[in-house]
C-alpha positions in Angstrom: 74.1 133.8 68.2 74.2 130.2 69.4 75.6 129.0 66.1 78.2 131.6 66.3 79.2 130.7 69.8 79.5 127.1 69.0 81.8 127.8 66.0 83.8 130.2 68.2 84.3 127.3 70.8 85.3 124.9 68.0 87.8 127.3 66.8 89.4 127.3 70.2 89.4 123.6 70.6 92.7 122.1 71.7 94.1 119.4 69.4 96.1 116.6 70.6 98.3 115.3 67.7 99.4 111.8 68.2 102.3 110.4 66.4 103.5 106.9 66.7 107.2 106.4 65.9 110.1 104.1 65.5 113.6 105.3 64.4 113.0 107.5 61.2 114.9 110.4 62.8 115.2 112.5 59.5 111.5 112.2 58.9 110.8 113.3 62.4 113.1 116.2 62.0 111.2 117.2 58.8 107.8 116.7 60.6 108.9 119.0 63.5 109.8 121.7 61.1 106.2 121.6 59.6 104.8 121.3 63.2 106.7 124.3 64.4 105.5 126.5 61.7 101.8 125.5 61.4 101.1 124.4 65.0 103.3 126.5 67.2 103.7 129.7 65.1 100.4 129.8 63.4 97.7 127.8 65.3 99.0 127.9 68.9 96.2 125.5 70.3 98.0 122.1 69.9 99.4 119.4 72.1 101.8 116.9 70.6 102.1 113.3 71.8 104.9 111.1 70.5 104.8 107.5 71.1 108.1 106.0 70.6 108.8 102.2 70.2 112.2 100.8 71.3 115.3 102.5 72.6 117.2 102.9 69.2 117.7 106.4 68.1 115.2 107.5 70.9 117.6 110.1 72.2 117.9 111.8 68.8 114.2 112.1 68.7 113.9 113.4 72.2 116.8 115.9 71.3 114.7 117.2 68.4 111.6 117.6 70.6 113.6 119.5 73.3 115.4 121.6 70.8 112.0 122.7 69.5 110.6 123.2 72.9 113.4 125.7 73.8 113.7 127.4 70.5 109.9 128.0 70.2 109.0 128.1 74.0 106.8 125.2 73.4 106.0 123.1 76.5 102.7 121.2 75.3 104.1 117.8 74.4 104.2 114.4 75.9 106.8 111.7 75.0 105.9 108.1 75.8 108.4 105.2 75.3 107.3 101.7 74.7 109.1 98.5 74.4 108.4 95.9 71.7 107.8 95.8 68.1 106.3 98.9 66.4 102.5 98.8 66.1 100.7 101.8 64.8 97.4 100.9 66.3 98.9 100.4 69.8 100.9 103.6 69.7 97.8 105.7 68.8 95.6 103.7 71.4 98.2 104.4 74.2 98.6 108.0 73.3 94.9 108.6 73.2 94.3 106.8 76.5 97.3 108.6 78.3 95.7 112.0 78.1 94.5 112.9 81.7 92.9 116.3 81.0 89.2 116.9 80.1 87.8 115.5 76.6 90.2 116.5 73.8 90.1 116.4 70.0 92.5 113.8 68.7 94.4 114.0 65.3 96.0 110.6 64.6 98.9 111.4 62.5 101.9 109.8 60.8 105.4 111.2 60.7 105.5 111.5 56.9 102.3 113.7 56.9 102.5 117.5 56.1 99.5 119.7 57.0 98.5 123.3 57.0 97.1 125.3 59.8 94.0 125.6 57.7 93.6 121.7 58.0 93.6 122.0 61.8 90.6 124.3 61.6 89.0 121.8 59.2 89.5 119.1 61.7 87.9 121.2 64.4 84.9 122.2 62.3 84.2 118.6 61.2 84.1 116.8 64.6 81.8 117.0 67.6 81.9 114.8 70.5 79.1 112.1 70.5 77.9 113.5 67.0 80.6 113.2 64.3 84.1 112.0 63.5 86.2 113.4 60.6 88.1 110.9 58.1 89.7 113.4 55.6 91.0 112.1 52.1 94.4 113.2 51.9 96.6 114.1 48.8 99.4 111.6 48.3 102.6 112.6 46.7 104.2 110.6 43.9 107.9 109.6 44.0 109.7 113.0 43.3 112.6 111.2 41.8 110.3 110.0 38.9 108.1 113.1 38.8 111.0 115.7 38.5 113.4 113.1 36.8 113.6 115.3 33.8 114.5 118.4 35.9 118.0 119.5 36.9 117.1 119.0 40.6 114.1 118.0 42.6 112.4 121.4 43.9 112.1 122.2 47.6 109.2 120.4 49.4 106.9 123.5 49.6 107.0 123.7 45.8 106.2 120.0 45.5 103.0 120.2 47.3 100.8 121.1 44.3 97.5 119.2 43.7 97.7 117.9 40.0 97.2 114.6 38.6 101.0 114.5 37.6 102.2 115.0 41.1 100.0 112.7 43.1 96.5 111.3 43.8 93.7 111.5 46.3 94.2 108.6 48.8 90.7 107.5 49.0 91.6 104.1 50.3 93.4 105.5 53.3 91.7 105.8 56.7 94.7 106.3 58.9 94.6 110.2 59.4 91.5 111.0 61.4 90.2 113.6 63.7 87.9 112.4 66.6 87.3 113.2 70.2 88.9 111.0 72.8 85.6 110.2 74.3 84.2 108.9 71.2 87.3 106.8 70.5 87.1 105.4 74.0 83.4 104.5 73.8 83.8 102.8 70.5 86.5 100.5 71.9 89.6 102.0 70.2 91.9 99.9 67.9 91.9 96.2 67.6 95.3 95.6 69.2 95.3 91.9 67.9 96.1 93.2 64.4 99.8 92.9 63.8 102.1 94.6 61.2 101.1 96.9 58.4 97.6 98.1 57.8 94.1 97.0 58.8 93.6 98.5 62.2 92.5 101.9 60.9 90.0 100.4 58.4 88.5 98.4 61.3 88.2 101.4 63.5 86.6 103.3 60.4 84.0 100.4 59.9 83.1 100.5 63.7 82.1 104.3 63.3 80.1 103.5 60.2 78.0 101.1 62.1 77.6 103.5 65.2 75.2 106.3 65.7 77.9 108.9 64.8 78.2 110.9 61.6 81.3 109.9 59.7 82.5 112.9 57.7 84.6 111.8 54.7 85.8 114.4 52.2 89.1 115.4 50.4 91.0 118.3 52.0 93.6 120.5 50.3 95.8 121.1 53.3 96.8 117.4 54.2 99.6 115.7 52.2 101.2 112.3 52.5 104.9 112.8 51.6 106.5 110.0 49.4 108.8 107.7 51.0 110.0 104.3 49.9 107.8 101.5 51.1 109.2 98.1 52.3 106.7 95.2 52.3 108.3 92.7 55.0 108.0 88.9 54.6 106.4 88.8 58.1 103.1 90.2 56.7 100.2 87.9 56.1 99.4 87.3 52.4 96.5 89.7 52.5 98.6 92.5 54.3 101.4 91.9 51.8 99.2 92.2 48.8 97.7 95.5 50.3 101.2 96.8 51.0 102.4 96.1 47.4 99.2 97.7 45.9 99.9 100.8 47.9 103.6 100.7 47.0 102.7 100.6 43.3 100.2 103.4 43.5 102.6 105.6 45.3 105.3 105.8 42.7 103.7 107.6 39.8 100.6 107.9 37.8 99.4 105.1 35.5 100.8 107.1 32.4 104.1 107.9 34.0 104.7 104.2 35.0 103.6 103.2 31.5 106.4 105.5 30.1 108.8 103.9 32.4 107.9 100.4 31.5 108.1 101.2 27.7 111.1 103.4 27.8 113.3 101.1 25.8 110.9 100.9 23.0 110.6 104.8 23.1 114.4 105.0 23.1 114.8 102.4 20.3 112.1 104.5 18.2 114.0 107.7 18.8 117.4 106.1 17.8 115.7 104.8 14.6 114.2 108.3 13.7 117.6 109.8 14.3 119.3 107.3 12.0 116.6 108.1 9.3 117.3 111.8 9.6 120.9 111.3 9.5 120.7 109.1 6.3 118.6 111.6 4.5 121.2 114.3 5.2 123.9 112.2 3.6 
């Protein structure tokens, strides 16, 4: 009976989804469509915290939030505006510490993530305050422009979210999406806010948990997707960060075999032309 009661309590746990953001209005609109369906209509035990950097396009983002709030009768959201340059670690850290209620389960999420209501329950079942944190391995989508280049049109998003080696890969080097209780996040010291720019802060937090007494649950999950978007690696990054960024960019485009076909496409086309010429010469 005790186990059943614990599972019931976990199933009713509120999740605070924290999303750091700067600009990217179209991506946020797409994210909110997914959020409305999975979190508001299906799950119903979700709070959304958006931490927005700067003022540019802020009113558009707030407008999308307010429209969703009115249309879906959804009031469980917090909007935090920060000045200064975008920092994912700082945004998540501020969002986590801003919560004033009792201990809450946090889901650190990016705007280009798609998740199902089943994932939210997986998030609840794999976390426990003072005992375990959850680091799911998500499925990362390849560039639809390459994957569906031979089709007449790129299919709708829902039809693209298929787990196959031709459509994407398990992002086993990514530690950014995570479910953990606020108390554990605070106790371990949160993010290292001295890390600037792209990457590094999530790995640092993950390693702190590995060296703690908490259990780190790490497993692939079927209901969590990283949607493809063009990645820009800016000159301001350190050499190590830039190398990490470029490696990530290469892995996100297509599979090894698909990239190989693109690299050798001129040779393939030349071969096809020669074959065609041989066939034509035989006919004559």
